[in-house]
All heavy atoms as TSV, in Angstrom:
chain	resi	resn	atom	element	x	y	z
A	1	GLY	N	N	0.787	-1.193	0.000
A	1	GLY	CA	C	0.000	0.000	0.000
A	1	GLY	C	C	0.836	1.266	0.000
A	1	GLY	O	O	0.295	2.343	0.090
A	2	VAL	N	N	2.158	1.131	-0.086
A	2	VAL	CA	C	3.019	2.314	-0.087
A	2	VAL	C	C	3.414	2.610	-1.531
A	2	VAL	O	O	3.805	1.712	-2.273
A	2	VAL	CB	C	4.284	2.077	0.775
A	2	VAL	CG1	C	5.197	3.279	0.751
A	2	VAL	CG2	C	3.892	1.733	2.207
A	3	LYS	N	N	3.334	3.885	-1.915
A	3	LYS	CA	C	3.689	4.275	-3.277
A	3	LYS	C	C	5.154	3.945	-3.555
A	3	LYS	O	O	5.994	3.959	-2.653
A	3	LYS	CB	C	3.477	5.765	-3.474
A	3	LYS	CG	C	2.041	6.189	-3.418
A	3	LYS	CD	C	1.938	7.682	-3.639
A	3	LYS	CE	C	0.504	8.133	-3.473
A	3	LYS	NZ	N	0.373	9.583	-3.617
A	4	GLU	N	N	5.444	3.663	-4.821
A	4	GLU	CA	C	6.803	3.281	-5.213
A	4	GLU	C	C	7.815	4.393	-4.915
A	4	GLU	O	O	8.934	4.120	-4.482
A	4	GLU	CB	C	6.841	2.917	-6.690
A	4	GLU	CG	C	8.172	2.330	-7.110
A	4	GLU	CD	C	8.167	1.830	-8.535
A	4	GLU	OE1	O	7.092	1.448	-9.035
A	4	GLU	OE2	O	9.250	1.829	-9.135
A	5	SER	N	N	7.436	5.639	-5.110
A	5	SER	CA	C	8.357	6.749	-4.826
A	5	SER	C	C	8.675	6.823	-3.331
A	5	SER	O	O	9.815	7.099	-2.946
A	5	SER	CB	C	7.767	8.068	-5.299
A	5	SER	OG	O	6.558	8.354	-4.613
A	6	HIS	N	N	7.683	6.545	-2.493
A	6	HIS	CA	C	7.910	6.534	-1.049
A	6	HIS	C	C	8.764	5.331	-0.647
A	6	HIS	O	O	9.602	5.422	0.256
A	6	HIS	CB	C	6.598	6.519	-0.280
A	6	HIS	CG	C	5.801	7.783	-0.379
A	6	HIS	ND1	N	6.345	9.007	-0.695
A	6	HIS	CD2	C	4.481	8.011	-0.194
A	6	HIS	CE1	C	5.408	9.923	-0.692
A	6	HIS	NE2	N	4.244	9.344	-0.404
A	7	GLN	N	N	8.554	4.211	-1.313
A	7	GLN	CA	C	9.357	3.014	-1.029
A	7	GLN	C	C	10.837	3.289	-1.292
A	7	GLN	O	O	11.687	2.912	-0.489
A	7	GLN	CB	C	8.905	1.841	-1.889
A	7	GLN	CG	C	7.637	1.189	-1.465
A	7	GLN	CD	C	7.257	0.021	-2.366
A	7	GLN	OE1	O	7.957	-0.313	-3.316
A	7	GLN	NE2	N	6.133	-0.609	-2.062
A	8	MET	N	N	11.138	3.942	-2.412
A	8	MET	CA	C	12.533	4.222	-2.744
A	8	MET	C	C	13.166	5.158	-1.718
A	8	MET	O	O	14.324	4.983	-1.353
A	8	MET	CB	C	12.648	4.801	-4.159
A	8	MET	CG	C	12.295	3.799	-5.242
A	8	MET	SD	S	13.152	2.206	-5.091
A	8	MET	CE	C	14.819	2.703	-5.404
A	9	THR	N	N	12.410	6.122	-1.229
A	9	THR	CA	C	12.910	7.025	-0.193
A	9	THR	C	C	13.184	6.252	1.090
A	9	THR	O	O	14.227	6.445	1.730
A	9	THR	CB	C	11.902	8.159	0.072
A	9	THR	OG1	O	11.668	8.862	-1.144
A	9	THR	CG2	C	12.414	9.111	1.127
A	10	ILE	N	N	12.296	5.384	1.457
A	10	ILE	CA	C	12.474	4.567	2.662
A	10	ILE	C	C	13.689	3.660	2.516
A	10	ILE	O	O	14.512	3.553	3.426
A	10	ILE	CB	C	11.201	3.740	2.959
A	10	ILE	CG1	C	10.059	4.663	3.370
A	10	ILE	CG2	C	11.462	2.689	4.022
A	10	ILE	CD1	C	8.698	3.997	3.402
A	11	PHE	N	N	13.842	3.021	1.356
A	11	PHE	CA	C	14.993	2.145	1.108
A	11	PHE	C	C	16.299	2.932	1.159
A	11	PHE	O	O	17.307	2.452	1.678
A	11	PHE	CB	C	14.866	1.435	-0.233
A	11	PHE	CG	C	13.743	0.432	-0.299
A	11	PHE	CD1	C	13.144	0.128	-1.509
A	11	PHE	CD2	C	13.280	-0.213	0.837
A	11	PHE	CE1	C	12.114	-0.791	-1.589
A	11	PHE	CE2	C	12.251	-1.135	0.781
A	11	PHE	CZ	C	11.668	-1.420	-0.440
A	12	ARG	N	N	16.295	4.165	0.627
A	12	ARG	CA	C	17.501	4.997	0.643
A	12	ARG	C	C	17.892	5.342	2.078
A	12	ARG	O	O	19.058	5.291	2.448
A	12	ARG	CB	C	17.259	6.260	-0.177
A	12	ARG	CG	C	18.507	7.055	-0.424
A	12	ARG	CD	C	18.307	8.276	-1.303
A	12	ARG	NE	N	17.429	8.040	-2.436
A	12	ARG	CZ	C	16.269	8.671	-2.634
A	12	ARG	NH1	N	15.849	9.578	-1.793
A	12	ARG	NH2	N	15.537	8.402	-3.701
A	13	ILE	N	N	16.919	5.674	2.906
A	13	ILE	CA	C	17.193	6.016	4.307
A	13	ILE	C	C	17.708	4.791	5.065
A	13	ILE	O	O	18.674	4.882	5.833
A	13	ILE	CB	C	15.931	6.598	4.976
A	13	ILE	CG1	C	15.609	7.959	4.375
A	13	ILE	CG2	C	16.105	6.700	6.486
A	13	ILE	CD1	C	14.249	8.509	4.761
A	14	ILE	N	N	17.091	3.653	4.844
A	14	ILE	CA	C	17.535	2.417	5.513
A	14	ILE	C	C	18.950	2.055	5.081
A	14	ILE	O	O	19.796	1.693	5.912
A	14	ILE	CB	C	16.549	1.264	5.246
A	14	ILE	CG1	C	15.225	1.536	5.955
A	14	ILE	CG2	C	17.136	-0.072	5.710
A	14	ILE	CD1	C	14.108	0.591	5.591
A	15	ALA	N	N	19.249	2.171	3.788
A	15	ALA	CA	C	20.595	1.873	3.294
A	15	ALA	C	C	21.615	2.825	3.912
A	15	ALA	O	O	22.710	2.409	4.299
A	15	ALA	CB	C	20.637	1.967	1.775
A	16	ALA	N	N	21.262	4.102	4.041
A	16	ALA	CA	C	22.168	5.075	4.651
A	16	ALA	C	C	22.443	4.722	6.116
A	16	ALA	O	O	23.593	4.784	6.580
A	16	ALA	CB	C	21.582	6.479	4.547
A	17	ILE	N	N	21.413	4.332	6.838
A	17	ILE	CA	C	21.584	3.944	8.247
A	17	ILE	C	C	22.487	2.720	8.361
A	17	ILE	O	O	23.347	2.653	9.242
A	17	ILE	CB	C	20.210	3.687	8.904
A	17	ILE	CG1	C	19.449	5.001	9.042
A	17	ILE	CG2	C	20.360	3.009	10.265
A	17	ILE	CD1	C	17.997	4.846	9.433
A	18	LEU	N	N	22.321	1.766	7.466
A	18	LEU	CA	C	23.175	0.569	7.487
A	18	LEU	C	C	24.630	0.926	7.193
A	18	LEU	O	O	25.552	0.385	7.812
A	18	LEU	CB	C	22.653	-0.471	6.499
A	18	LEU	CG	C	21.326	-1.115	6.880
A	18	LEU	CD1	C	20.812	-1.980	5.743
A	18	LEU	CD2	C	21.465	-1.932	8.156
A	19	HIS	N	N	24.861	1.846	6.254
A	19	HIS	CA	C	26.234	2.287	5.979
A	19	HIS	C	C	26.808	3.032	7.174
A	19	HIS	O	O	27.986	2.881	7.497
A	19	HIS	CB	C	26.284	3.175	4.735
A	19	HIS	CG	C	26.283	2.396	3.465
A	19	HIS	ND1	N	27.353	1.630	3.055
A	19	HIS	CD2	C	25.340	2.263	2.505
A	19	HIS	CE1	C	27.066	1.052	1.905
A	19	HIS	NE2	N	25.837	1.413	1.552
A	20	LEU	N	N	25.997	3.837	7.838
A	20	LEU	CA	C	26.465	4.566	9.016
A	20	LEU	C	C	26.885	3.589	10.112
A	20	LEU	O	O	27.861	3.828	10.824
A	20	LEU	CB	C	25.362	5.499	9.529
A	20	LEU	CG	C	25.728	6.436	10.662
A	20	LEU	CD1	C	26.843	7.377	10.244
A	20	LEU	CD2	C	24.502	7.222	11.102
A	21	GLY	N	N	26.192	2.469	10.223
A	21	GLY	CA	C	26.556	1.451	11.208
A	21	GLY	C	C	27.885	0.774	10.906
A	21	GLY	O	O	28.532	0.249	11.813
A	22	ASN	N	N	28.320	0.795	9.652
A	22	ASN	CA	C	29.602	0.187	9.269
A	22	ASN	C	C	30.756	1.177	9.290
A	22	ASN	O	O	31.894	0.794	9.037
A	22	ASN	CB	C	29.489	-0.421	7.867
A	22	ASN	CG	C	28.618	-1.640	7.856
A	22	ASN	OD1	O	28.560	-2.389	8.822
A	22	ASN	ND2	N	27.910	-1.845	6.763
A	23	LEU	N	N	30.474	2.425	9.602
A	23	LEU	CA	C	31.492	3.470	9.625
A	23	LEU	C	C	32.489	3.213	10.752
A	23	LEU	O	O	32.096	2.868	11.867
A	23	LEU	CB	C	30.802	4.816	9.834
A	23	LEU	CG	C	31.607	6.072	9.661
A	23	LEU	CD1	C	32.030	6.222	8.209
A	23	LEU	CD2	C	30.777	7.261	10.074
A	24	LYS	N	N	33.772	3.374	10.458
A	24	LYS	CA	C	34.815	3.175	11.473
A	24	LYS	C	C	35.197	4.528	12.064
A	24	LYS	O	O	35.752	5.375	11.381
A	24	LYS	CB	C	36.029	2.504	10.861
A	24	LYS	CG	C	35.744	1.096	10.408
A	24	LYS	CD	C	37.032	0.371	10.110
A	24	LYS	CE	C	36.786	-0.922	9.405
A	24	LYS	NZ	N	36.219	-1.976	10.085
A	25	ILE	N	N	34.865	4.705	13.336
A	25	ILE	CA	C	35.208	5.928	14.057
A	25	ILE	C	C	36.377	5.592	14.968
A	25	ILE	O	O	36.287	4.702	15.808
A	25	ILE	CB	C	34.005	6.464	14.857
A	25	ILE	CG1	C	32.859	6.787	13.900
A	25	ILE	CG2	C	34.400	7.681	15.677
A	25	ILE	CD1	C	31.581	7.206	14.568
A	26	GLN	N	N	37.473	6.307	14.774
A	26	GLN	CA	C	38.712	6.052	15.506
A	26	GLN	C	C	38.765	6.933	16.757
A	26	GLN	O	O	38.661	8.147	16.657
A	26	GLN	CB	C	39.920	6.387	14.625
A	26	GLN	CG	C	39.822	5.867	13.216
A	26	GLN	CD	C	40.468	4.528	13.058
A	26	GLN	OE1	O	41.530	4.310	13.576
A	26	GLN	NE2	N	39.815	3.635	12.339
A	27	GLY	N	N	38.921	6.320	17.917
A	27	GLY	CA	C	39.066	7.064	19.159
A	27	GLY	C	C	40.505	7.465	19.378
A	27	GLY	O	O	41.430	6.719	19.063
A	28	GLU	N	N	40.708	8.663	19.904
A	28	GLU	CA	C	42.050	9.176	20.180
A	28	GLU	C	C	42.074	9.788	21.574
A	28	GLU	O	O	41.051	10.188	22.100
A	28	GLU	CB	C	42.438	10.238	19.148
A	28	GLU	CG	C	42.449	9.720	17.724
A	28	GLU	CD	C	42.624	10.832	16.703
A	28	GLU	OE1	O	42.871	11.986	17.101
A	28	GLU	OE2	O	42.503	10.543	15.512
A	29	ARG	N	N	43.235	9.888	22.141
A	29	ARG	CA	C	43.460	10.507	23.459
A	29	ARG	C	C	42.471	10.016	24.513
A	29	ARG	O	O	41.675	10.766	25.051
A	29	ARG	CB	C	43.411	12.026	23.369
A	29	ARG	CG	C	44.546	12.606	22.569
A	29	ARG	CD	C	44.618	14.087	22.706
A	29	ARG	NE	N	43.360	14.711	22.341
A	29	ARG	CZ	C	43.182	16.011	22.230
A	29	ARG	NH1	N	44.165	16.830	22.451
A	29	ARG	NH2	N	42.016	16.499	21.891
A	30	ASP	N	N	42.508	8.740	24.806
A	30	ASP	CA	C	41.673	8.129	25.843
A	30	ASP	C	C	40.177	8.328	25.609
A	30	ASP	O	O	39.407	8.478	26.548
A	30	ASP	CB	C	42.051	8.654	27.231
A	30	ASP	CG	C	43.485	8.325	27.600
A	30	ASP	OD1	O	43.969	7.265	27.159
A	30	ASP	OD2	O	44.122	9.121	28.312
A	31	GLY	N	N	39.751	8.391	24.366
A	31	GLY	CA	C	38.341	8.484	24.042
A	31	GLY	C	C	37.757	9.881	24.068
A	31	GLY	O	O	36.564	10.061	23.880
A	32	ASP	N	N	38.585	10.903	24.328
A	32	ASP	CA	C	38.081	12.278	24.362
A	32	ASP	C	C	37.859	12.849	22.961
A	32	ASP	O	O	37.047	13.737	22.777
A	32	ASP	CB	C	39.045	13.190	25.119
A	32	ASP	CG	C	39.058	12.895	26.606
A	32	ASP	OD1	O	38.060	12.329	27.088
A	32	ASP	OD2	O	40.045	13.233	27.274
A	33	VAL	N	N	38.614	12.347	21.991
A	33	VAL	CA	C	38.560	12.867	20.629
A	33	VAL	C	C	38.388	11.689	19.679
A	33	VAL	O	O	38.882	10.599	19.941
A	33	VAL	CB	C	39.861	13.631	20.286
A	33	VAL	CG1	C	39.828	14.151	18.869
A	33	VAL	CG2	C	40.092	14.762	21.266
A	34	CYS	N	N	37.692	11.899	18.583
A	34	CYS	CA	C	37.550	10.841	17.593
A	34	CYS	C	C	37.758	11.415	16.200
A	34	CYS	O	O	37.749	12.628	16.005
A	34	CYS	CB	C	36.198	10.150	17.702
A	34	CYS	SG	S	34.813	11.159	17.209
A	35	SER	N	N	37.922	10.530	15.238
A	35	SER	CA	C	38.067	10.961	13.852
A	35	SER	C	C	37.483	9.892	12.933
A	35	SER	O	O	37.366	8.735	13.296
A	35	SER	CB	C	39.536	11.202	13.509
A	35	SER	OG	O	40.255	9.987	13.569
A	36	VAL	N	N	37.115	10.334	11.742
A	36	VAL	CA	C	36.591	9.452	10.713
A	36	VAL	C	C	37.462	9.654	9.482
A	36	VAL	O	O	37.724	10.788	9.086
A	36	VAL	CB	C	35.126	9.795	10.381
A	36	VAL	CG1	C	34.608	8.929	9.252
A	36	VAL	CG2	C	34.248	9.655	11.602
A	37	SER	N	N	37.914	8.579	8.890
A	37	SER	CA	C	38.748	8.669	7.696
A	37	SER	C	C	37.946	9.278	6.556
A	37	SER	O	O	36.801	8.896	6.305
A	37	SER	CB	C	39.251	7.282	7.301
A	37	SER	OG	O	39.888	7.334	6.042
A	38	SER	N	N	38.555	10.213	5.845
A	38	SER	CA	C	37.869	10.842	4.715
A	38	SER	C	C	37.738	9.883	3.536
A	38	SER	O	O	36.967	10.124	2.621
A	38	SER	CB	C	38.608	12.103	4.276
A	38	SER	OG	O	39.923	11.785	3.891
A	39	GLU	N	N	38.469	8.787	3.565
A	39	GLU	CA	C	38.426	7.803	2.489
A	39	GLU	C	C	37.495	6.624	2.797
A	39	GLU	O	O	37.439	5.674	2.022
A	39	GLU	CB	C	39.832	7.294	2.204
A	39	GLU	CG	C	40.764	8.383	1.732
A	39	GLU	CD	C	42.179	7.901	1.542
A	39	GLU	OE1	O	42.430	6.687	1.668
A	39	GLU	OE2	O	43.034	8.745	1.267
A	40	ASP	N	N	36.778	6.677	3.898
A	40	ASP	CA	C	35.879	5.591	4.279
A	40	ASP	C	C	34.735	5.499	3.274
A	40	ASP	O	O	33.991	6.459	3.070
A	40	ASP	CB	C	35.327	5.834	5.690
A	40	ASP	CG	C	34.631	4.623	6.260
A	40	ASP	OD1	O	33.782	4.041	5.559
A	40	ASP	OD2	O	34.925	4.263	7.415
A	41	GLU	N	N	34.602	4.349	2.626
A	41	GLU	CA	C	33.575	4.178	1.593
A	41	GLU	C	C	32.162	4.237	2.161
A	41	GLU	O	O	31.231	4.676	1.487
A	41	GLU	CB	C	33.782	2.876	0.828
A	41	GLU	CG	C	33.543	1.630	1.671
A	41	GLU	CD	C	33.703	0.352	0.881
A	41	GLU	OE1	O	32.904	0.129	-0.039
A	41	GLU	OE2	O	34.635	-0.393	1.202
A	42	HIS	N	N	31.991	3.832	3.420
A	42	HIS	CA	C	30.665	3.862	4.026
A	42	HIS	C	C	30.213	5.300	4.273
A	42	HIS	O	O	29.035	5.615	4.104
A	42	HIS	CB	C	30.638	3.058	5.318
A	42	HIS	CG	C	30.915	1.606	5.105
A	42	HIS	ND1	N	30.040	0.783	4.442
A	42	HIS	CD2	C	31.983	0.839	5.423
A	42	HIS	CE1	C	30.544	-0.430	4.374
A	42	HIS	NE2	N	31.725	-0.416	4.969
A	43	LEU	N	N	31.142	6.175	4.639
A	43	LEU	CA	C	30.807	7.589	4.802
A	43	LEU	C	C	30.413	8.194	3.459
A	43	LEU	O	O	29.436	8.937	3.369
A	43	LEU	CB	C	31.979	8.359	5.409
A	43	LEU	CG	C	31.769	9.856	5.607
A	43	LEU	CD1	C	30.602	10.119	6.549
A	43	LEU	CD2	C	33.040	10.503	6.130
A	44	SER	N	N	31.144	7.850	2.409
A	44	SER	CA	C	30.823	8.348	1.069
A	44	SER	C	C	29.449	7.876	0.623
A	44	SER	O	O	28.655	8.666	0.086
A	44	SER	CB	C	31.872	7.886	0.064
A	44	SER	OG	O	33.130	8.398	0.406
A	45	ASN	N	N	29.150	6.612	0.841
A	45	ASN	CA	C	27.840	6.070	0.469
A	45	ASN	C	C	26.727	6.730	1.277
A	45	ASN	O	O	25.671	7.069	0.736
A	45	ASN	CB	C	27.803	4.559	0.658
A	45	ASN	CG	C	28.669	3.827	-0.332
A	45	ASN	OD1	O	28.924	4.303	-1.428
A	45	ASN	ND2	N	29.135	2.655	0.056
A	46	PHE	N	N	26.950	6.907	2.573
A	46	PHE	CA	C	25.974	7.545	3.446
A	46	PHE	C	C	25.644	8.950	2.941
A	46	PHE	O	O	24.481	9.318	2.802
A	46	PHE	CB	C	26.524	7.602	4.883
A	46	PHE	CG	C	25.652	8.339	5.845
A	46	PHE	CD1	C	24.570	7.720	6.431
A	46	PHE	CD2	C	25.924	9.658	6.164
A	46	PHE	CE1	C	23.754	8.407	7.329
A	46	PHE	CE2	C	25.122	10.343	7.051
A	46	PHE	CZ	C	24.037	9.721	7.637
A	47	CYS	N	N	26.689	9.717	2.641
A	47	CYS	CA	C	26.506	11.093	2.191
A	47	CYS	C	C	25.800	11.162	0.842
A	47	CYS	O	O	24.932	12.013	0.638
A	47	CYS	CB	C	27.848	11.810	2.117
A	47	CYS	SG	S	28.582	12.079	3.744
A	48	SER	N	N	26.157	10.280	-0.068
A	48	SER	CA	C	25.511	10.316	-1.385
A	48	SER	C	C	24.050	9.878	-1.301
A	48	SER	O	O	23.195	10.429	-2.000
A	48	SER	CB	C	26.281	9.467	-2.390
A	48	SER	OG	O	26.220	8.107	-2.060
A	49	LEU	N	N	23.745	8.929	-0.446
A	49	LEU	CA	C	22.360	8.476	-0.303
A	49	LEU	C	C	21.453	9.553	0.292
A	49	LEU	O	O	20.300	9.688	-0.099
A	49	LEU	CB	C	22.294	7.218	0.566
A	49	LEU	CG	C	22.749	5.926	-0.101
A	49	LEU	CD1	C	22.955	4.843	0.947
A	49	LEU	CD2	C	21.731	5.483	-1.138
A	50	LEU	N	N	21.978	10.323	1.238
A	50	LEU	CA	C	21.156	11.341	1.890
A	50	LEU	C	C	21.356	12.731	1.308
A	50	LEU	O	O	20.663	13.673	1.691
A	50	LEU	CB	C	21.443	11.362	3.398
A	50	LEU	CG	C	21.040	10.113	4.168
A	50	LEU	CD1	C	21.303	10.289	5.652
A	50	LEU	CD2	C	19.579	9.772	3.930
A	51	GLY	N	N	22.336	12.881	0.417
A	51	GLY	CA	C	22.570	14.181	-0.205
A	51	GLY	C	C	23.155	15.212	0.733
A	51	GLY	O	O	22.812	16.384	0.666
A	52	VAL	N	N	24.042	14.771	1.630
A	52	VAL	CA	C	24.701	15.695	2.550
A	52	VAL	C	C	26.166	15.839	2.163
A	52	VAL	O	O	26.740	14.970	1.508
A	52	VAL	CB	C	24.574	15.240	4.025
A	52	VAL	CG1	C	23.136	15.258	4.476
A	52	VAL	CG2	C	25.168	13.869	4.247
A	53	GLU	N	N	26.769	16.934	2.593
A	53	GLU	CA	C	28.153	17.223	2.249
A	53	GLU	C	C	29.104	16.339	3.057
A	53	GLU	O	O	28.990	16.227	4.284
A	53	GLU	CB	C	28.441	18.697	2.522
A	53	GLU	CG	C	29.742	19.180	1.942
A	53	GLU	CD	C	29.898	20.677	2.122
A	53	GLU	OE1	O	28.906	21.408	1.976
A	53	GLU	OE2	O	31.033	21.089	2.430
A	54	HIS	N	N	30.034	15.707	2.359
A	54	HIS	CA	C	30.965	14.739	2.949
A	54	HIS	C	C	31.774	15.353	4.086
A	54	HIS	O	O	31.851	14.791	5.184
A	54	HIS	CB	C	31.882	14.204	1.842
A	54	HIS	CG	C	32.741	13.070	2.256
A	54	HIS	ND1	N	33.948	13.254	2.887
A	54	HIS	CD2	C	32.576	11.735	2.131
A	54	HIS	CE1	C	34.483	12.077	3.127
A	54	HIS	NE2	N	33.675	11.143	2.676
A	55	SER	N	N	32.402	16.500	3.857
A	55	SER	CA	C	33.269	17.112	4.873
A	55	SER	C	C	32.475	17.538	6.105
A	55	SER	O	O	32.958	17.406	7.234
A	55	SER	CB	C	34.027	18.296	4.295
A	55	SER	OG	O	33.123	19.284	3.843
A	56	GLN	N	N	31.257	18.029	5.900
A	56	GLN	CA	C	30.433	18.440	7.039
A	56	GLN	C	C	30.020	17.236	7.881
A	56	GLN	O	O	30.049	17.295	9.107
A	56	GLN	CB	C	29.184	19.190	6.544
A	56	GLN	CG	C	29.474	20.555	5.999
A	56	GLN	CD	C	29.916	21.503	7.101
A	56	GLN	OE1	O	29.326	21.556	8.175
A	56	GLN	NE2	N	30.979	22.238	6.836
A	57	MET	N	N	29.643	16.163	7.222
A	57	MET	CA	C	29.237	14.961	7.961
A	57	MET	C	C	30.411	14.386	8.729
A	57	MET	O	O	30.264	13.980	9.884
A	57	MET	CB	C	28.671	13.924	6.983
A	57	MET	CG	C	27.872	12.870	7.664
A	57	MET	SD	S	26.454	13.654	8.439
A	57	MET	CE	C	25.904	12.357	9.451
A	58	GLN	N	N	31.576	14.372	8.107
A	58	GLN	CA	C	32.785	13.877	8.766
A	58	GLN	C	C	33.084	14.707	10.009
A	58	GLN	O	O	33.439	14.169	11.056
A	58	GLN	CB	C	33.963	13.948	7.786
A	58	GLN	CG	C	35.244	13.398	8.322
A	58	GLN	CD	C	36.358	13.509	7.284
A	58	GLN	OE1	O	36.198	14.117	6.226
A	58	GLN	NE2	N	37.478	12.928	7.585
A	59	HIS	N	N	32.907	16.007	9.916
A	59	HIS	CA	C	33.155	16.894	11.052
A	59	HIS	C	C	32.121	16.677	12.167
A	59	HIS	O	O	32.485	16.490	13.325
A	59	HIS	CB	C	33.108	18.351	10.578
A	59	HIS	CG	C	33.190	19.345	11.707
A	59	HIS	ND1	N	34.374	19.654	12.320
A	59	HIS	CD2	C	32.228	20.065	12.330
A	59	HIS	CE1	C	34.148	20.541	13.278
A	59	HIS	NE2	N	32.841	20.800	13.299
A	60	TRP	N	N	30.838	16.681	11.821
A	60	TRP	CA	C	29.795	16.639	12.841
A	60	TRP	C	C	29.589	15.279	13.474
A	60	TRP	O	O	28.967	15.169	14.532
A	60	TRP	CB	C	28.477	17.190	12.305
A	60	TRP	CG	C	28.600	18.674	12.081
A	60	TRP	CD1	C	28.568	19.323	10.881
A	60	TRP	CD2	C	28.820	19.670	13.083
A	60	TRP	NE1	N	28.749	20.667	11.080
A	60	TRP	CE2	C	28.910	20.913	12.424
A	60	TRP	CE3	C	28.967	19.633	14.462
A	60	TRP	CZ2	C	29.125	22.100	13.101
A	60	TRP	CZ3	C	29.180	20.833	15.147
A	60	TRP	CH2	C	29.263	22.030	14.471
A	61	LEU	N	N	30.111	14.219	12.877
A	61	LEU	CA	C	30.087	12.921	13.549
A	61	LEU	C	C	31.024	12.891	14.744
A	61	LEU	O	O	30.848	12.075	15.650
A	61	LEU	CB	C	30.445	11.797	12.574
A	61	LEU	CG	C	29.364	11.406	11.589
A	61	LEU	CD1	C	29.936	10.436	10.552
A	61	LEU	CD2	C	28.189	10.760	12.311
A	62	CYS	N	N	31.996	13.790	14.768
A	62	CYS	CA	C	33.010	13.788	15.821
A	62	CYS	C	C	32.949	14.998	16.742
A	62	CYS	O	O	33.767	15.138	17.647
A	62	CYS	CB	C	34.403	13.694	15.204
A	62	CYS	SG	S	34.665	12.155	14.313
A	63	HIS	N	N	32.015	15.924	16.517
A	63	HIS	CA	C	31.903	17.120	17.339
A	63	HIS	C	C	30.460	17.292	17.804
A	63	HIS	O	O	29.534	17.063	17.049
A	63	HIS	CB	C	32.339	18.362	16.537
A	63	HIS	CG	C	33.777	18.332	16.170
A	63	HIS	ND1	N	34.232	17.679	15.047
A	63	HIS	CD2	C	34.854	18.847	16.787
A	63	HIS	CE1	C	35.548	17.816	14.975
A	63	HIS	NE2	N	35.946	18.514	16.022
A	64	ARG	N	N	30.313	17.731	19.030
A	64	ARG	CA	C	28.974	17.874	19.597
A	64	ARG	C	C	28.371	19.247	19.337
A	64	ARG	O	O	27.172	19.401	19.333
A	64	ARG	CB	C	29.020	17.660	21.110
A	64	ARG	CG	C	29.276	16.230	21.467
A	64	ARG	CD	C	29.233	16.091	22.944
A	64	ARG	NE	N	30.524	15.526	23.357
A	64	ARG	CZ	C	30.884	15.345	24.577
A	64	ARG	NH1	N	30.103	15.679	25.540
A	64	ARG	NH2	N	32.043	14.803	24.844
A	65	LYS	N	N	29.192	20.263	19.184
A	65	LYS	CA	C	28.679	21.625	19.008
A	65	LYS	C	C	28.909	22.087	17.600
A	65	LYS	O	O	29.800	21.703	16.937
A	65	LYS	CB	C	29.380	22.586	19.962
A	65	LYS	CG	C	29.042	22.283	21.408
A	65	LYS	CD	C	29.678	23.308	22.286
A	65	LYS	CE	C	29.377	23.000	23.747
A	65	LYS	NZ	N	29.949	23.950	24.637
């Protein structure tokens, strides 16, 4: 009962969440700081699926403010 266009949007969001779960976040300095590799394919896939900027997502995954 869900329209095909809505199904594709739902599938895109689910795929992005699954890629985000495979992202490798590296902890540094006793867990106070973290980083994400700019070459991580899961981050690239996540960003392309949701249409967000790669560098911004990489930054905001590791910063609270």
